[in-house]
C-alpha positions in Angstrom: -40.5 -13.8 -26.1 -42.4 -10.6 -26.5 -40.8 -7.3 -27.4 -41.2 -5.7 -23.9 -39.5 -8.7 -22.2 -36.7 -8.7 -24.7 -36.0 -5.0 -24.2 -35.9 -5.5 -20.4 -33.4 -8.3 -20.7 -31.3 -6.3 -23.2 -31.3 -3.3 -20.9 -30.3 -5.4 -17.9 -27.4 -6.9 -19.9 -26.2 -3.4 -20.9 -26.3 -2.3 -17.2 -24.4 -5.4 -16.2 -21.7 -4.7 -18.8 -21.5 -1.1 -17.7 -20.9 -2.1 -14.2 -17.7 -4.0 -15.2 -16.4 -1.6 -17.9 -14.7 1.6 -17.1 -16.5 4.7 -18.6 -15.0 5.8 -22.0 -12.0 8.0 -21.5 -11.5 7.2 -17.9 -8.3 5.6 -16.7 -6.9 4.1 -13.5 -3.4 4.8 -12.3 -2.2 2.0 -10.1 0.6 2.7 -7.7 2.6 -0.4 -6.7 5.5 -0.1 -4.3 6.6 0.2 -0.7 6.0 2.3 2.5 7.4 5.5 1.0 4.4 5.5 -1.5 1.7 3.7 0.6 -1.5 4.9 2.3 -0.9 5.2 6.1 -3.2 4.3 8.9 -4.3 7.0 11.3 -2.1 5.7 14.1 1.0 6.4 11.9 0.1 10.1 11.3 1.8 12.4 10.4 3.8 9.7 8.4 2.6 10.2 4.8 3.3 8.2 1.7 3.8 10.3 -1.4 0.9 8.4 -3.1 -1.5 10.1 -0.7 -1.2 13.7 -2.0 -0.6 12.3 -5.5 -4.4 11.5 -5.9 -5.3 15.2 -5.9 -3.4 16.2 -9.0 -5.8 14.8 -11.6 -9.2 15.5 -12.9 -12.3 13.4 -12.5 -11.3 11.1 -15.5 -8.5 9.6 -13.3 -8.8 7.1 -10.5 -5.6 6.7 -8.5 -5.6 3.2 -6.9 -2.7 3.0 -4.4 -1.8 -0.6 -3.8 1.7 0.1 -2.3 2.3 -1.6 1.0 4.7 -1.1 3.8 7.7 -3.4 3.9 7.1 -5.0 0.5 9.7 -5.8 -2.2 9.0 -6.8 -5.8 9.2 -10.4 -4.6 6.9 -10.2 -1.6 4.5 -8.0 -3.5 4.1 -10.9 -6.1 4.2 -13.7 -3.6 1.5 -12.2 -1.5 -0.8 -12.0 -4.6 -0.8 -8.2 -4.5 0.3 -7.9 -8.2 -2.1 -10.4 -9.7 -5.3 -8.4 -8.9 -3.8 -5.4 -10.5 -2.8 -7.3 -13.6 -6.2 -8.9 -13.8 -8.0 -5.5 -13.6 -5.9 -3.5 -16.0 -7.6 -1.9 -19.0 -6.3 -0.2 -22.1 -4.9 3.2 -21.3 -4.4 2.6 -17.6 -1.1 3.3 -15.9 1.1 1.3 -13.5 3.6 3.4 -11.5 6.2 1.0 -10.2 8.6 2.0 -7.3 10.5 -0.7 -5.5 14.0 -1.1 -4.2 14.0 0.0 -0.5 13.2 -3.5 0.7 14.6 -5.5 -2.2 18.1 -4.3 -1.6 18.6 -5.2 2.1 20.1 -8.7 2.5 19.1 -8.9 6.2 15.4 -8.3 5.5 12.9 -11.1 4.7 11.9 -9.1 1.7 15.4 -9.3 0.2 15.3 -9.9 -3.6 18.4 -10.8 -5.6 19.6 -8.5 -8.3 18.5 -11.0 -11.0 15.1 -11.5 -9.5 14.6 -7.8 -9.0 15.1 -7.2 -12.7 12.9 -10.1 -13.7 10.1 -8.9 -11.4 10.3 -5.4 -12.9 10.2 -7.0 -16.4 7.1 -9.0 -15.4 5.3 -5.9 -14.2 6.1 -4.2 -17.6 5.2 -7.1 -19.9 2.0 -8.0 -18.1 0.9 -4.4 -18.1 1.6 -4.0 -21.8 -0.3 -7.2 -22.5 -3.4 -5.4 -21.3 -2.4 -2.3 -23.3 -1.7 -0.4 -20.1 1.3 1.9 -19.5 4.0 0.9 -17.1 6.3 3.6 -15.7 9.4 2.7 -13.7 10.5 4.8 -10.7 13.9 4.5 -9.0 13.6 4.2 -5.2 13.2 7.6 -3.4 16.2 8.8 -1.5 16.7 8.4 2.3 17.9 11.4 4.3 21.6 10.6 4.8 24.3 13.3 4.7 28.0 13.0 5.3 30.0 15.2 7.7 30.4 17.9 5.1 26.7 18.1 4.5 26.6 16.3 1.2 23.7 14.0 0.5 24.6 10.3 0.2 23.0 7.8 -2.1 21.8 4.6 -0.5 20.2 2.9 -3.5 23.0 3.0 -6.0 22.9 -0.6 -7.1 19.1 -1.2 -7.2 18.4 2.3 -8.7 20.8 1.4 -11.5 19.0 -1.9 -12.1 15.8 0.1 -12.6 17.5 2.3 -15.1 18.9 -0.7 -16.9 15.4 -2.4 -17.2 13.9 0.9 -18.4 16.5 1.2 -21.2 16.3 -2.4 -22.2 12.5 -2.5 -22.3 12.1 1.1 -23.6 9.9 2.0 -20.6 9.3 5.5 -19.3 11.3 6.1 -16.1 11.2 8.6 -13.3 14.7 8.9 -11.7 13.3 9.7 -8.2 16.5 8.6 -6.5 18.6 11.2 -8.2 15.9 14.0 -8.1 15.0 13.5 -4.5 18.7 13.5 -3.5 18.9 16.9 -5.3 15.8 18.1 -3.3 17.3 17.0 0.0 20.6 18.7 -0.9 18.7 21.9 -1.7 17.1 21.8 1.8 20.3 20.8 3.6 21.0 18.6 6.6 18.9 20.5 9.1 16.0 21.9 7.1 15.5 18.5 5.3 14.3 17.1 8.6 11.0 18.9 7.8 10.4 16.5 4.9 10.7 13.4 7.1 9.0 11.8 10.1 11.0 13.8 12.7 9.2 14.6 15.9 10.4 15.7 19.4 9.1 13.8 22.4 5.5 15.0 23.2 5.1 16.7 19.9 2.5 14.3 18.6 0.3 11.8 20.6 1.1 9.0 18.1 4.8 9.3 19.0 4.9 10.3 22.7 8.7 9.5 22.8 9.4 11.3 19.6 10.5 9.9 16.3 13.7 10.2 14.1 12.9 8.6 10.8 15.0 9.4 7.7 13.1 7.1 5.3 9.4 7.9 5.7 7.9 11.3 4.9 6.0 14.0 6.7 3.0 15.6 5.0 5.3 18.2 3.5 7.9 15.7 2.3 5.2 13.4 0.7 3.8 16.4 -1.2 7.2 17.5 -2.4 8.0 14.0 -3.6 4.6 13.7 -5.3 5.3 17.0 -7.0 8.5 15.6 -8.4 6.6 12.6 -9.8 4.0 14.9 -11.3 6.7 17.1 -13.0 8.2 14.0 -14.6 4.8 12.9 -15.9 4.8 16.3 -17.7 8.4 16.2 -18.9 8.0 12.6 -20.2 5.0 13.8 -22.3 2.8 11.0 -21.0 -0.8 11.2 -22.1 -1.7 11.2 -18.4 -0.4 14.8 -18.3 -3.4 15.9 -20.2 -5.6 14.8 -17.2 -3.9 17.0 -14.7 -6.3 19.4 -12.9 -6.5 22.7 -14.8 -7.4 25.8 -12.8 -10.3 27.6 -14.4 -9.7 31.2 -15.3 -11.8 33.6 -13.2 
């Protein structure tokens, strides 16, 4: 083999490796979870998952890959082979933000996951992420809009949110207590104004919902952004390395 041919083959090999290897210093942030986090189809607008505005918080070194899916629990996310492609593609320094519970906790849903299985599934996400030297972050399920007659916000994820906290403690995993913090946000807005954060539409207000919509689980654009901002604030307060990649406004 002559020198010219060898160099061509070597160059081709380097290009092939580059195609499958993330650029140095770049990371991917995977979002795995349910409909409160997921990307929405146009026909669902203005319903917005908080993972949608979340992508705009970071500089060009970060790719946010939102794998969250409507209606999924930890169990169905695994059974439908949605987790394995994430695990297979993780690289050192990547992040996995894990928010489940909405669909795991309801016994009448096909997505129901027992308490023991819920914990084991969270542990699997953590251990398989760490095996790739990636960084798992647990997130308690975000609050629903439910107030009592006195105008006090009511928790609806008490048991499964506590399971997330337990796993976070036992496996020394960073955790964002979105259940508690989003409840505080809703209390701050109050029973009426908090409707602006959710998919609440009067009949005829939007062509996607000609009969109107009263949804206390899924977010409006405003609500998704406010929840995404809570997650971002926690990334800073937890001192995650990811915080160094938040967009910085250039001085004029």
